[in-house]
N, C-alpha and C positions, 0 to 999 in steps of 0.2 A: 183569297185575301188573308193576310197574316192576322193572327188573333192573339192578344195579350191580356193578362189579368189586369194590368195597370200600365198606363202611359203617363210618364212624367214629362211635361212639356216645359223645358228650360233646365239647363244644367249649370246655372250659376250658383250663387251662395244658397238660394232657397232650395233648389232641387238637390244640390249636394248635401245640404243640411238634412233634408227629408230622408235621403238614402242612407247617410252615415249614422243617423240617429235611430234608424229602424232596421237593423240587420236581418230581422225576420222576413223582410221583403225578398231576401235571396231565395226563399222557398217558392216564390211566385214567378210567373212569366212577366218580365218587366221590359218595357220599351222606354228609353231615355232619348229625347231629341233636343237639340239645341242648334240654333242657326249661327252662333258666334264663331269667331276664329279660334277661340281658346276655351275648351271646356273648363268650367269652374270659375274662371277669372271674371267673366261678365264685363260690365261697363267699367269696373275698377281699373282695368288695364289702361284706360284712356285718361283717367283723372290724375293729374299731377298736383296733388294736394295732400293735406293731412286729414286724418279721420277725427271725428268727434267722439269716437269710442276709444277704449283702451284695448291694447292688443290681447291682454289677458281675458277679455270677454269672449274670445272666439274658440271654437272647437271643444268647449266644455260639455257638449252634448255627445261626444264620442266616448264609448265604453272602451277603456284601455285594454280590457281583457277580451273584447269581442273581435270579430273578423276585421274591423276597421281600426283596431287599436294601433297598428304600425303607423297610421297617419300621424299620430302624436309624436313619433320619433323622426319625422321628416325635418330636415334642417330648417327649411323656411317656416314650417309650422312652429317648431321650437322657438325660433327667433321671434315670431309674431307673439306667441303666448308669453314671452318673457318681458314684453313691453307693458309696464304698469301705467303708462300714460299714452299720449297720442303717438301716432306713427304714420309713415308715408303709406298712402294707399297702394302704391306699387308693391309693397311687401305683402299686403293682404291679397292682391291679385296673384302673386307668385305662390303663396301658401295655398290658396284655393285651387289654382291650376295643378299644383303638385298633388293635392289630395284627390282631385278629380281623376288624374292620371292613375293613381293607385286604384281607385274604384274601377276604372276602365280595365286596367290590367288584371284585376282579380275577379272580374265579373263572372258569374256562373254561365255555363254554355247556353242556357235557355234565355239569357238576356240579349237585348239588342241595344247598342248605343250608337247613335247616328248623328251626324252633323246635317241638319235639314231644317227647313222652315215650314211650320204648320200654318196653312192658310185659314183653316176653319175647323171647328169641332162640331160635327153634326150629332143630333140626338135622335136616334131611330125610335120608332113608336114601340118597338119591342124591348127597349131598355139598352143600357150600355152606351158606348160612344163610337163614332167613326171619325178618325182623323183624316183630313184632306190636306195633302202637302202641295206646295207651290207648283211642283212639276206634274201633278195629276195623280200620284200614287195615293191609295187609301189603305187604312189599317183599322181594324176593330180592336177595341179595348173595353173590358167590363167597367173599368173606372178610369177617369182621366184626372190628373192633378195639374193645375195651372201654376207653374213655378216660373212664370215668364219675366218676373221683375217689374220694374217701373220705368216710366219715361217722364222727362220734364215737360210740363204742359205750358202752353202759351196762355197767359192769363187774360190778355186783351189784344186788340188789333194793332197796337202801336209797334213800331219797329224796335226790336231790342236784341241784345246779345244774351243768349241763355247762359246761365252761370256754368252749366256743364261744358259748354263750348269754350268759355273763357278758361276754365280750370284745366283744359287739355293743352293750353298754350305753355311752352317751356318758359321758366323764369328768365332765361337768357334773352328772350325776345324783348323788343323795345316798344313802348306804348306809342311813340311818335311814328313808328312804322306801321303798327297795327291800326291806329286811330289817328291818321294824319290831321293836324289842325285842331284836334279836340282839346278843349279847355275845361269843360264841365262834365262830370261823370255822376250819374245817379244810379244807385243800386236799389232796386225795389225788392224789399224783403229784409227780415232781421233774424233769420234762423242761421244755422251753421253754414249753409251754402252761401249766404249773403256775406258773412264774415270771412269765409274762404275766398270769396271774390274780392273783398277788400284787401286781404293779404296778397292776392295775386296782382292786383293793380299796383300795390306798393312795390312788389318785386319787379314789375315791368317799368317802374320809374315814375309813376303818377304821384304827385304830391298830395298829401292828405287834405290840404285846403281845397283841392279841386273836386272832392268827393262828398256827395250827400247820400245818406242811407235813409230810406223811408219805408214804413210798414204800418199796417192797420192795428197791430197789437203790440203791447210792450214786449220786451225781450225776456225770454224764459231762460233761466240759469239752472244748471243741475246742482243739487245738494245731496249729500249722503243721507240726510235725515231732515225731518221738519224742524227739529230742535236746532240743527245747524243753520237752517234758514233763519230762524227767529233770532239767533245770536248775532247774525251778520247785519251790517248796514246796507241800505238799498237805495240806489239812485231812483229818480222819478221814472226813468224809462224802463225800469225792470218790472216784470210781471209779478203780480202777487198770487201765489199758488193757493188753490182751494184745497184744504186738508182732506176733503172727502174725495175729490175728483183727480187731484194731481199728485197724490202720494201713492207709490207702488205698493199694493197690498202684500207682495211677497218680500220685498227688500226694505221698505220704508223710505226709499229714495224719492226725492222731489224732482219732478220732470225727468224721470229716469231716461227716457228716450228723446224727449223734446229739447231738454235743456242743454245750453252751451257748456262745453267742458274744454279744458286744455287751452290751446292757442286761441280759439274763437272766444272763449270766456275772457282771456287776458286782453284781447283786442277790444271787447266791449268795455272792460274796465278802463282801458286807456281813453276810449272815446267818451264814456260817460263822465269821467273825471277831468276831461279837458287836456289830458296829456297828449292826445292825438287829435288835431284840429279837424276831424271829420264832422260834418253836420248831421245829426241824428234827429229825424222827424218821426214822431209817433202820431199817426193820422187816421183815426177810426172812420172818418167820413170819406176819405179818399180824395178830397179836394186839393189838399196840399200836394199829395202825390202826383195828381194830374198836372199841377203847375210845375213841379220839379221835372217831370218828364218832358214837358214842352220846352223848358229852358235848357235842358241838357243837350250836349253834343253826342254823348254816348249813354245809352240806357242799358243796364245789366239787370236782367230779370232773374230773381232767385226766390220764386214764390211757391214752389211745391211741385209734386209729382202725382201722377195717376198710374194705376195698374196698366201694364202694356200687354193686353190680351189679344189672342186671335178672335175671329168671329165665332160666336156660339149660336148655332142655328138649329131650329126645329122646323122641318118641312119648308126649308128655304127662307124662314123669317128669323131675324135676330131676336134672341131672348134676353140679352144683356146689353143695355144701351146706356146705363148710368155712367157718368164720368169717373166715378170711383167704384171699384168692384167690392162687393160686400159678401160676407158669408155668415152662416149661423154658427152656433157654438161648436158644432161638429166639423166645421170647415166646409160644409156643403155650400156651393155657390148660390147666391140669391139673384133672381132676375130683377128687372126694373120695378116690379110691383111687390118685391119682397118675398116671392115664392121660391121654394127650393128648386134648384136645377139638379135633379137627381143624377147621381153617378159622376158629377163633376165637382171637384174640390179645389179650393183656392189655397195655395201655399205661398203666403206673402204676408204683408202687414196690412190687415184689413180692419178698418179702412186705412189707407196710406195718405199722408204720414200719420204717425201714431196718435190717433185721436182718443184712444182708450187707454186708461192706466193699466188695464189687464193685458195689453198686447206685449208679449215677450217673445221675440223671435226664437230665442234659444229653446224655451219650453215648447213653443209652438211646433218645432220640428218633431218632437216626440208626440205631442198631443195629436197633431194632424196625422202622423203616421199611424198612431194607434187607432184612430177613427177609420182610416182607410183599410187597415188590416182587419178590423172588426167587420166592416162591410163586405170585404172579400170572403171572410170566413162564413158570414151569414149567407152570402150568395152560394157558396160551395155546399152548405147544408141544404139550402132550398133545392138545389139541383139534384141532390142525392136522396 
């Protein structure tokens, strides 16, 4: 059985970030596996929409003088990083794919990078991990990092179109062909994916008067600082930030990762000010949402994501069953009872979506890699 120091499960933005932020991993035996068609790009390759981030937010974890420095000179990466505002997610997909190809092409000979699906991660009683692949192959690794990304969850049993599915539809398509006879549309959710769905419906030819947006919580907007928030005017439907919980301790930004920016923010402004006649319902109880769903011809669900993990098993029993994967401060995965799942790390947004003001994916790539490297080093000393 092949044996590696570390197995990185997932080679999308999270796995790529972990690898490129920690070039010291090149000194270890590394296995990288991903089941997608395109290393690096992940789900972004399917989403025909704009980002809620700015292009300049990406790849700032790469050391320009290190072995991955040439990534910053790739044309697609330069183009992405030059965007001080929103951008087409296809550009992000291309930049990630090009960066992943650089990693693959320059990988040390003791690395293995494979396109494969991990069915489960077993936890042997003597420590470490065993990866079981869909076709039956098994591999041992002293540490496993779950960089598998997220999947959109179905919030209830009603029939709905997931926002990720809608956002994969080209703007050139027509609503009357996709949703024949539909006259009323309800978008469940008020985060960026919901306003992206609103923009997509408009591009498909749906009139604003035919759309209702409903959510349990007021709409969160991004601000560069709490002072900027206090200086601005605020509609009733906007969330009021808690200066203790909702202000990033590193940057001072308000709703740094939750808040609407760019086009989504502008759409909310048009809706809240009546310039766009979309009906916006803030409904903490869920009763109005239920009525809107029942009255709609088409329901678009844009209510969040959960970590997309393989089975984590010990002696044939699953040890992680919570709908949202959690980890401790070192990134060690926690089971459903809050206990550490030793030798397994979570490389993602924990919990997802960003419920903690301290969750910073860019910094997390370095922090998580440092924790994994320290554990590998400690294990090496223990063995000698």
